[in-house]
N, CA and C atoms as a LAMMPS dump frame, in Angstrom:
ITEM: TIMESTEP
0
ITEM: NUMBER OF ATOMS
489
ITEM: BOX BOUNDS ff ff ff
-5.0000000000000000e+02 5.0000000000000000e+02
-5.0000000000000000e+02 5.0000000000000000e+02
-5.0000000000000000e+02 5.0000000000000000e+02
ITEM: ATOMS id mol type element x y z
1 1 1 N 177.466 45.67 -428.535
2 1 2 C 176.707 47.148 -428.72
3 1 3 C 175.63 46.253 -429.592
4 2 1 N 174.562 46.558 -428.795
5 2 2 C 173.052 46.146 -429.325
6 2 3 C 172.517 47.437 -430.131
7 3 1 N 172.491 46.761 -431.569
8 3 2 C 171.789 47.937 -432.61
9 3 3 C 172.763 48.896 -433.593
10 4 1 N 173.918 48.639 -432.817
11 4 2 C 175.233 49.242 -433.59
12 4 3 C 176.359 48.49 -434.353
13 5 1 N 177.272 49.208 -434.619
14 5 2 C 178.398 48.597 -435.064
15 5 3 C 179.421 49.017 -434.434
16 6 1 N 180.607 48.434 -433.618
17 6 2 C 181.685 48.945 -432.951
18 6 3 C 182.823 47.969 -434.088
19 7 1 N 183.707 49.07 -434.043
20 7 2 C 185.093 48.504 -434.849
21 7 3 C 186.457 49.228 -434.423
22 8 1 N 187.466 48.479 -434.445
23 8 2 C 188.73 48.727 -433.896
24 8 3 C 189 50.011 -435.154
25 9 1 N 189.745 51.085 -434.59
26 9 2 C 190.025 52.241 -435.663
27 9 3 C 191.441 52.081 -435.481
28 10 1 N 192.161 52.71 -434.442
29 10 2 C 193.647 52.844 -434.279
30 10 3 C 193.928 53.147 -432.965
31 11 1 N 195.259 53.228 -432.795
32 11 2 C 195.845 53.694 -431.498
33 11 3 C 195.905 55.184 -431.714
34 12 1 N 195.764 56.107 -430.485
35 12 2 C 196.051 57.556 -431.048
36 12 3 C 196.623 58.454 -429.518
37 13 1 N 197.52 59.34 -429.531
38 13 2 C 198.06 59.878 -428.006
39 13 3 C 197.249 60.863 -427.639
40 14 1 N 196.826 60.624 -426.311
41 14 2 C 195.736 61.873 -425.887
42 14 3 C 196.497 62.484 -424.555
43 15 1 N 196.859 63.63 -424.438
44 15 2 C 197.551 64.157 -423.233
45 15 3 C 198.524 63.185 -422.395
46 16 1 N 199.778 62.845 -424.012
47 16 2 C 200.76 61.586 -423.646
48 16 3 C 200.499 61.011 -423.536
49 17 1 N 199.068 60.018 -423.687
50 17 2 C 199.063 58.529 -423.197
51 17 3 C 198.583 57.669 -424.616
52 18 1 N 198.818 56.784 -425.095
53 18 2 C 198.203 55.884 -426.167
54 18 3 C 196.701 55.123 -425.699
55 19 1 N 196.054 55.739 -426.324
56 19 2 C 194.756 55.52 -426.146
57 19 3 C 194.212 54.631 -427.543
58 20 1 N 193.398 53.534 -426.581
59 20 2 C 192.835 52.87 -427.771
60 20 3 C 191.491 53.785 -428.683
61 21 1 N 191.359 53.564 -429.844
62 21 2 C 190.142 54.576 -430.249
63 21 3 C 189.569 53.265 -431.437
64 22 1 N 188.348 53.341 -431.353
65 22 2 C 187.393 52.698 -431.826
66 22 3 C 186.38 53.634 -432.743
67 23 1 N 185.669 53.099 -433.647
68 23 2 C 184.513 53.521 -434.289
69 23 3 C 183.417 52.732 -434.11
70 24 1 N 182.064 53.916 -434.13
71 24 2 C 180.694 53.154 -434.098
72 24 3 C 179.331 53.489 -434.963
73 25 1 N 179.04 52.686 -434.934
74 25 2 C 177.711 53.555 -436.1
75 25 3 C 176.433 52.948 -435.841
76 26 1 N 175.249 54.087 -435.534
77 26 2 C 174.205 53.4 -435.027
78 26 3 C 173.038 53.964 -435.519
79 27 1 N 172.606 52.923 -436.82
80 27 2 C 171.476 52.825 -437.983
81 27 3 C 170.258 53.849 -436.895
82 28 1 N 169.179 54.705 -438.1
83 28 2 C 168.04 55.28 -437.389
84 28 3 C 167.014 54.116 -437.088
85 29 1 N 167.277 52.885 -437.48
86 29 2 C 165.93 51.899 -436.584
87 29 3 C 166.378 52.007 -435.377
88 30 1 N 167.173 51.885 -434.857
89 30 2 C 168.074 51.14 -433.53
90 30 3 C 168.346 53.072 -432.893
91 31 1 N 168.419 53.934 -433.339
92 31 2 C 168.749 55.012 -433.012
93 31 3 C 167.872 55.735 -431.707
94 32 1 N 168.667 56.399 -431.29
95 32 2 C 167.512 56.988 -430.142
96 32 3 C 168.166 58.757 -429.931
97 33 1 N 169.027 58.78 -430.934
98 33 2 C 169.63 60.33 -430.997
99 33 3 C 168.761 61.378 -431.221
100 34 1 N 168.637 62.373 -430.789
101 34 2 C 167.599 63.316 -431.116
102 34 3 C 168.492 64.62 -431.278
103 35 1 N 167.941 65.496 -432.182
104 35 2 C 168.616 66.517 -432.851
105 35 3 C 167.266 67.31 -432.463
106 36 1 N 167.552 68.152 -431.79
107 36 2 C 166.464 69.03 -431.405
108 36 3 C 166.868 70.435 -431.44
109 37 1 N 166.303 71.388 -432.273
110 37 2 C 166.625 72.629 -432.606
111 37 3 C 165.463 73.889 -432.555
112 38 1 N 165.464 74.69 -431.653
113 38 2 C 164.456 76.244 -432.523
114 38 3 C 164.667 77.223 -433.01
115 39 1 N 164.64 77.761 -433.41
116 39 2 C 162.729 77.768 -433.803
117 39 3 C 163.514 78.278 -435.465
118 40 1 N 162.69 77.77 -436.434
119 40 2 C 162.831 77.665 -437.876
120 40 3 C 161.619 78.587 -438.654
121 41 1 N 161.777 79.595 -439.806
122 41 2 C 160.348 80.262 -439.76
123 41 3 C 159.877 79.279 -440.978
124 42 1 N 158.426 79.289 -440.628
125 42 2 C 157.849 78.824 -441.882
126 42 3 C 156.854 79.895 -442.317
127 43 1 N 157.24 80.197 -443.522
128 43 2 C 156.638 81.571 -443.688
129 43 3 C 155.292 81.191 -445.501
130 44 1 N 153.847 81.65 -445.23
131 44 2 C 153.388 81.64 -446.149
132 44 3 C 152.685 82.364 -446.435
133 45 1 N 152.591 82.77 -447.819
134 45 2 C 151.736 83.887 -448.573
135 45 3 C 150.279 83.686 -448.94
136 46 1 N 149.677 84.492 -448.205
137 46 2 C 148.08 84.442 -448.674
138 46 3 C 147.55 86.09 -449.481
139 47 1 N 146.556 85.875 -450.095
140 47 2 C 146.019 87.015 -450.408
141 47 3 C 144.794 87.532 -449.766
142 48 1 N 144.481 88.835 -450.03
143 48 2 C 143.103 89.515 -449.648
144 48 3 C 142.871 88.751 -447.924
145 49 1 N 144.353 89.296 -446.878
146 49 2 C 143.528 88.966 -445.673
147 49 3 C 144.074 90.183 -444.904
148 50 1 N 144.528 91.521 -445.735
149 50 2 C 144.775 92.444 -444.772
150 50 3 C 143.363 93.319 -444.699
151 51 1 N 142.772 93.656 -444.018
152 51 2 C 141.697 94.793 -443.763
153 51 3 C 141.827 95.986 -443.348
154 52 1 N 141.719 96.923 -444.312
155 52 2 C 141.816 98.676 -443.881
156 52 3 C 140.988 98.269 -443.119
157 53 1 N 140.803 99.675 -442.255
158 53 2 C 140.2 100.103 -441.234
159 53 3 C 138.84 100.585 -441.937
160 54 1 N 137.93 100.219 -441.256
161 54 2 C 136.425 100.576 -441.631
162 54 3 C 135.759 99.211 -442.34
163 55 1 N 136.364 98.512 -442.099
164 55 2 C 136.022 96.943 -442.866
165 55 3 C 135.662 97.148 -444.199
166 56 1 N 136.492 97.78 -444.989
167 56 2 C 136.253 97.594 -446.284
168 56 3 C 137.41 96.869 -446.827
169 57 1 N 137.199 95.858 -447.709
170 57 2 C 137.872 94.806 -448.094
171 57 3 C 139.178 95.696 -449.011
172 58 1 N 140.439 94.549 -448.827
173 58 2 C 141.582 94.992 -449.089
174 58 3 C 141.397 94.878 -450.832
175 59 1 N 142.422 95.541 -451.592
176 59 2 C 142.37 95.799 -452.92
177 59 3 C 142.807 94.358 -453.711
178 60 1 N 142.257 93.77 -454.528
179 60 2 C 142.686 92.217 -455.345
180 60 3 C 144.343 92.568 -455.795
181 61 1 N 145.101 91.286 -455.1
182 61 2 C 146.19 91.502 -454.984
183 61 3 C 146.825 91.666 -454.1
184 62 1 N 145.819 92.375 -452.553
185 62 2 C 147.031 92.635 -451.754
186 62 3 C 147.764 91.227 -451.26
187 63 1 N 149.201 91.509 -450.987
188 63 2 C 149.44 89.914 -450.529
189 63 3 C 150.391 90.189 -448.882
190 64 1 N 150.153 89.46 -448.189
191 64 2 C 150.73 89.086 -447.103
192 64 3 C 151.173 88.172 -446.583
193 65 1 N 152.753 88.307 -446.179
194 65 2 C 153.163 86.983 -445.592
195 65 3 C 153.121 86.877 -444.428
196 66 1 N 152.73 85.645 -443.832
197 66 2 C 152.383 84.81 -442.403
198 66 3 C 153.567 84.396 -442.164
199 67 1 N 154.352 84.5 -441.265
200 67 2 C 155.531 83.549 -440.59
201 67 3 C 155.122 83.178 -439.288
202 68 1 N 154.931 81.767 -439.19
203 68 2 C 155.198 81.24 -437.81
204 68 3 C 156.339 80.354 -437.61
205 69 1 N 156.843 80.274 -436.576
206 69 2 C 157.9 79.354 -436.083
207 69 3 C 158.319 77.91 -435.861
208 70 1 N 159.162 76.98 -436.497
209 70 2 C 158.818 75.456 -435.73
210 70 3 C 160.236 74.98 -435.504
211 71 1 N 159.543 73.806 -434.424
212 71 2 C 160.857 73.162 -433.905
213 71 3 C 161.236 72.179 -435.132
214 72 1 N 162.495 72.032 -435.448
215 72 2 C 163.427 70.947 -435.903
216 72 3 C 163.651 70.051 -435.097
217 73 1 N 163.353 68.868 -434.632
218 73 2 C 162.993 67.645 -434.071
219 73 3 C 162.877 66.381 -434.837
220 74 1 N 163.911 65.435 -434.561
221 74 2 C 164.292 64.183 -435.317
222 74 3 C 165.414 63.245 -434.684
223 75 1 N 164.852 62.144 -434.989
224 75 2 C 165.487 61.088 -434.452
225 75 3 C 166.66 60.779 -435.654
226 76 1 N 167.983 60.628 -435.423
227 76 2 C 168.839 60.344 -436.554
228 76 3 C 169.776 59.16 -436.386
229 77 1 N 170.321 58.643 -437.325
230 77 2 C 171.087 57.414 -437.215
231 77 3 C 172.527 58.758 -437.292
232 78 1 N 173.919 58.18 -436.384
233 78 2 C 174.923 58.962 -436.218
234 78 3 C 176.196 58.146 -435.811
235 79 1 N 177.298 58.088 -436.062
236 79 2 C 178.361 57.438 -436.095
237 79 3 C 179.33 58.259 -435.188
238 80 1 N 180.482 57.572 -434.682
239 80 2 C 181.623 58.661 -433.951
240 80 3 C 182.599 57.568 -433.774
241 81 1 N 183.245 58.13 -432.522
242 81 2 C 184.726 57.275 -431.735
243 81 3 C 184.623 57.554 -430.65
244 82 1 N 185.198 56.516 -429.951
245 82 2 C 185.016 56.368 -428.907
246 82 3 C 186.523 56.204 -428.411
247 83 1 N 186.948 56.785 -427.258
248 83 2 C 188.548 56.243 -427.195
249 83 3 C 188.692 55.82 -425.696
250 84 1 N 189.575 54.511 -425.548
251 84 2 C 189.618 54.073 -424.148
252 84 3 C 190.761 53.776 -423.694
253 85 1 N 191.217 54.007 -422.641
254 85 2 C 192.8 54.417 -421.892
255 85 3 C 192.837 52.5 -421.547
256 86 1 N 193.393 51.661 -422.12
257 86 2 C 193.676 50.35 -421.995
258 86 3 C 194.433 49.84 -420.763
259 87 1 N 194.593 50.495 -420.053
260 87 2 C 195.21 50.277 -418.782
261 87 3 C 193.774 50.045 -417.567
262 88 1 N 192.817 50.716 -417.738
263 88 2 C 191.789 51.382 -416.822
264 88 3 C 190.472 50.831 -417.509
265 89 1 N 190.463 50.957 -418.858
266 89 2 C 188.882 50.491 -419.409
267 89 3 C 188.379 51.692 -419.486
268 90 1 N 188.838 52.786 -418.64
269 90 2 C 188.007 54.177 -418.689
270 90 3 C 188.054 54.725 -420.233
271 91 1 N 186.905 55.159 -420.476
272 91 2 C 186.545 56.189 -421.387
273 91 3 C 187.037 57.409 -421.474
274 92 1 N 187.665 58.317 -422.23
275 92 2 C 188.423 59.141 -422.403
276 92 3 C 187.759 60.744 -423.115
277 93 1 N 187.412 60.042 -424.104
278 93 2 C 186.215 60.619 -425.189
279 93 3 C 185.879 59.84 -426.005
280 94 1 N 184.412 60.791 -425.912
281 94 2 C 183.193 60.404 -427.563
282 94 3 C 183.665 61.511 -428.192
283 95 1 N 183.428 61.009 -429.465
284 95 2 C 182.659 62.183 -430.714
285 95 3 C 181.847 61.315 -431.6
286 96 1 N 180.55 62.182 -431.135
287 96 2 C 179.524 61.764 -431.947
288 96 3 C 178.85 62.968 -433.233
289 97 1 N 178.7 62.188 -434.276
290 97 2 C 178.233 63.354 -435.788
291 97 3 C 177.235 62.312 -436.069
292 98 1 N 176.091 63.684 -436.128
293 98 2 C 174.474 63.184 -435.991
294 98 3 C 174.752 62.781 -438.155
295 99 1 N 174.016 61.951 -438.885
296 99 2 C 173.645 61.693 -439.784
297 99 3 C 172.699 62.143 -440.505
298 100 1 N 172.772 63.274 -440.653
299 100 2 C 171.851 64.594 -441.301
300 100 3 C 171.331 64.467 -442.803
301 101 1 N 170.399 65.076 -443.424
302 101 2 C 170.151 65.192 -444.668
303 101 3 C 170.181 66.794 -444.779
304 102 1 N 170.973 66.488 -446.581
305 102 2 C 171.17 67.696 -446.633
306 102 3 C 170.108 68.847 -447.093
307 103 1 N 168.659 68.223 -447.242
308 103 2 C 167.663 69.018 -447.421
309 103 3 C 167.176 69.415 -445.714
310 104 1 N 167.819 68.959 -444.22
311 104 2 C 167.635 69.35 -443.178
312 104 3 C 167.885 70.695 -442.971
313 105 1 N 167.186 71.161 -441.709
314 105 2 C 167.471 72.576 -441.478
315 105 3 C 168.851 72.488 -440.346
316 106 1 N 168.887 71.584 -439.888
317 106 2 C 170.522 71.777 -439.355
318 106 3 C 171.325 70.208 -440.393
319 107 1 N 172.276 70.767 -440.621
320 107 2 C 173.371 70.148 -441.7
321 107 3 C 174.039 69.265 -440.91
322 108 1 N 174.603 70.058 -439.487
323 108 2 C 175.846 69.216 -439
324 108 3 C 175.684 69.273 -437.399
325 109 1 N 175.555 68.042 -436.714
326 109 2 C 175.932 68.256 -435.692
327 109 3 C 177.079 67.221 -435.079
328 110 1 N 178.252 67.699 -434.497
329 110 2 C 179.245 67.091 -434.31
330 110 3 C 179.399 67.109 -432.583
331 111 1 N 179.73 66.664 -431.84
332 111 2 C 179.756 66.418 -430.281
333 111 3 C 180.881 65.575 -429.576
334 112 1 N 181.709 66.35 -429.092
335 112 2 C 183.305 65.743 -428.456
336 112 3 C 183.049 66.212 -426.848
337 113 1 N 183.124 64.995 -426.172
338 113 2 C 183.523 64.632 -424.903
339 113 3 C 184.103 64.309 -424.427
340 114 1 N 185.388 65.158 -423.581
341 114 2 C 186.436 64.497 -422.842
342 114 3 C 186.059 63.975 -421.441
343 115 1 N 186.647 62.986 -420.872
344 115 2 C 186.157 62.588 -419.472
345 115 3 C 187.252 62.296 -418.656
346 116 1 N 187.526 62.718 -417.518
347 116 2 C 188.799 62.395 -417.033
348 116 3 C 188.165 61.529 -415.526
349 117 1 N 189.139 61.411 -414.313
350 117 2 C 188.923 60.864 -413.141
351 117 3 C 188.765 62.511 -412.151
352 118 1 N 187.695 62.033 -411.436
353 118 2 C 187.454 63.285 -410.428
354 118 3 C 187.306 62.692 -409.15
355 119 1 N 187.762 63.37 -408
356 119 2 C 186.809 62.942 -406.858
357 119 3 C 186.374 63.62 -406.206
358 120 1 N 184.868 63.169 -406.352
359 120 2 C 183.928 64.016 -405.63
360 120 3 C 183.647 63.175 -404.163
361 121 1 N 183.868 63.593 -403.082
362 121 2 C 183.355 63.529 -401.542
363 121 3 C 184.511 62.307 -401.304
364 122 1 N 185.651 62.467 -401.58
365 122 2 C 186.565 61.517 -401.48
366 122 3 C 186.651 60.014 -402.249
367 123 1 N 185.284 59.948 -403.704
368 123 2 C 185.453 58.672 -403.983
369 123 3 C 185.645 59.15 -405.555
370 124 1 N 186.502 58.541 -406.085
371 124 2 C 186.857 58.296 -407.665
372 124 3 C 185.73 58.345 -408.934
373 125 1 N 185.431 59.039 -409.381
374 125 2 C 184.45 58.955 -410.764
375 125 3 C 184.824 59.244 -411.764
376 126 1 N 184.474 58.97 -412.718
377 126 2 C 185.077 58.972 -414.49
378 126 3 C 184.274 59.956 -414.868
379 127 1 N 184.072 60.993 -415.169
380 127 2 C 183.024 62.198 -415.532
381 127 3 C 183.171 63.101 -416.176
382 128 1 N 182.868 63.787 -417.162
383 128 2 C 182.774 64.561 -417.991
384 128 3 C 183.892 65.833 -418.04
385 129 1 N 185.119 66.419 -418.094
386 129 2 C 185.743 67.309 -418.061
387 129 3 C 185.237 68.593 -418.919
388 130 1 N 185.548 68.327 -419.702
389 130 2 C 184.97 69.379 -420.939
390 130 3 C 184.21 68.938 -422.166
391 131 1 N 183.531 70.065 -423.002
392 131 2 C 182.696 69.286 -424.265
393 131 3 C 183.112 70.582 -425.376
394 132 1 N 182.676 69.91 -426.56
395 132 2 C 182.043 71.15 -427.19
396 132 3 C 181.217 70.526 -428.389
397 133 1 N 180.413 71.33 -429.01
398 133 2 C 179.653 70.51 -430.052
399 133 3 C 179.823 71.968 -431.273
400 134 1 N 179.384 71.808 -432.679
401 134 2 C 180.231 71.964 -433.993
402 134 3 C 178.436 71.79 -434.428
403 135 1 N 178.002 72.847 -434.684
404 135 2 C 176.689 72.674 -435.645
405 135 3 C 176.659 73.958 -436.435
406 136 1 N 176.092 73.1 -437.817
407 136 2 C 175.896 74.176 -439.027
408 136 3 C 174.494 74.067 -438.947
409 137 1 N 173.607 75.081 -439.461
410 137 2 C 172.215 75.863 -439.252
411 137 3 C 171.955 76.37 -440.501
412 138 1 N 170.706 76.102 -441.161
413 138 2 C 169.803 77.109 -441.965
414 138 3 C 169.105 77.932 -441.742
415 139 1 N 170.185 78.772 -441.112
416 139 2 C 169.056 79.848 -440.173
417 139 3 C 167.503 80.095 -440.778
418 140 1 N 167.591 80.706 -441.881
419 140 2 C 166.134 81.105 -442.761
420 140 3 C 165.384 79.911 -442.407
421 141 1 N 166.286 78.545 -442.653
422 141 2 C 164.893 76.983 -442.662
423 141 3 C 164.332 77.157 -443.939
424 142 1 N 165.399 77.444 -445.484
425 142 2 C 165.171 77.591 -446.464
426 142 3 C 165.669 75.977 -447.003
427 143 1 N 166.29 75.212 -446.761
428 143 2 C 167.596 74.306 -446.478
429 143 3 C 166.756 73.831 -448.21
430 144 1 N 165.385 73.658 -448.661
431 144 2 C 164.698 73.307 -449.704
432 144 3 C 165.085 74.018 -451.022
433 145 1 N 165.546 75.602 -450.401
434 145 2 C 165.924 76.541 -451.984
435 145 3 C 167.154 75.559 -452.614
436 146 1 N 167.457 76.768 -453.858
437 146 2 C 168.965 76.667 -454.515
438 146 3 C 169.745 77.186 -453.756
439 147 1 N 169.927 78.349 -453.059
440 147 2 C 171.059 78.824 -452.53
441 147 3 C 170.472 79.462 -451.331
442 148 1 N 171.331 79.467 -449.945
443 148 2 C 171.067 79.792 -448.737
444 148 3 C 171.767 79.604 -448.041
445 149 1 N 171.934 80.534 -446.77
446 149 2 C 172.781 80.958 -446.032
447 149 3 C 172.925 79.866 -444.911
448 150 1 N 174.024 79.682 -444.652
449 150 2 C 174.051 78.828 -443.307
450 150 3 C 174.78 79.493 -442.353
451 151 1 N 174.723 79.014 -441.246
452 151 2 C 175.685 79.521 -439.594
453 151 3 C 176.009 78.193 -438.913
454 152 1 N 177.021 78.433 -438.546
455 152 2 C 178.238 77.738 -437.952
456 152 3 C 178.275 78.039 -436.886
457 153 1 N 177.856 77.406 -435.732
458 153 2 C 178.464 77.982 -434.304
459 153 3 C 178.97 76.872 -433.214
460 154 1 N 179.805 77.122 -432.579
461 154 2 C 180.98 76.317 -431.507
462 154 3 C 180.267 76.599 -430.083
463 155 1 N 179.838 75.531 -429.512
464 155 2 C 179.178 75.695 -428.211
465 155 3 C 180.319 74.598 -427.456
466 156 1 N 181.038 75.263 -426.303
467 156 2 C 182.036 74.962 -425.605
468 156 3 C 181.622 75.232 -424.177
469 157 1 N 182.038 74.069 -423.339
470 157 2 C 181.063 73.594 -421.944
471 157 3 C 182.497 72.93 -421.167
472 158 1 N 182.594 73.881 -420.045
473 158 2 C 183.967 72.883 -418.704
474 158 3 C 182.99 72.696 -418.248
475 159 1 N 183.121 71.748 -417.43
476 159 2 C 182.58 71.178 -416.245
477 159 3 C 183.397 70.769 -415.091
478 160 1 N 182.955 71.501 -414.098
479 160 2 C 183.958 71.234 -412.667
480 160 3 C 182.869 71.895 -411.423
481 161 1 N 183.242 71.314 -410.386
482 161 2 C 183.024 71.476 -409.04
483 161 3 C 181.848 70.616 -408.715
484 162 1 N 181.969 69.56 -409.207
485 162 2 C 181.729 68.372 -408.631
486 162 3 C 181.19 68.078 -407.034
487 163 1 N 179.904 67.817 -406.826
488 163 2 C 179.744 67.726 -405.058
489 163 3 C 178.652 66.165 -405.542
């Protein structure tokens, strides 16, 4: 594994079969893992920006908030586990965990993809059959403040009808 670390972890049973589990880790310098979510508020407070009808200036001290929406996009280090069938060498599962900072708007992103043998047009392939992701997000975009709320989301995908 170029630019990363790979090591033996354990034997694990998946679907009644003994599977070899390995750990892996990739540092930020060698990472291509892109965490990309939209959109988080960026709020600015400004004074004297409101203009009442007739062009009269707003009263001193009038305050308004301007909110724009920003993309969270960052290449991060990551680690995880890869599960290999010792009889065939086929990968049966990959779990990837992004290494994010507590001050990031995205606190956690874990993905798990299961693979199996699928016949497409009479030919066998090892392809994804299902996956899920768990994400912890600071929806208000105020991860820097002392207190904030978080949102946990589970995404689940089933792959089928390969052609």
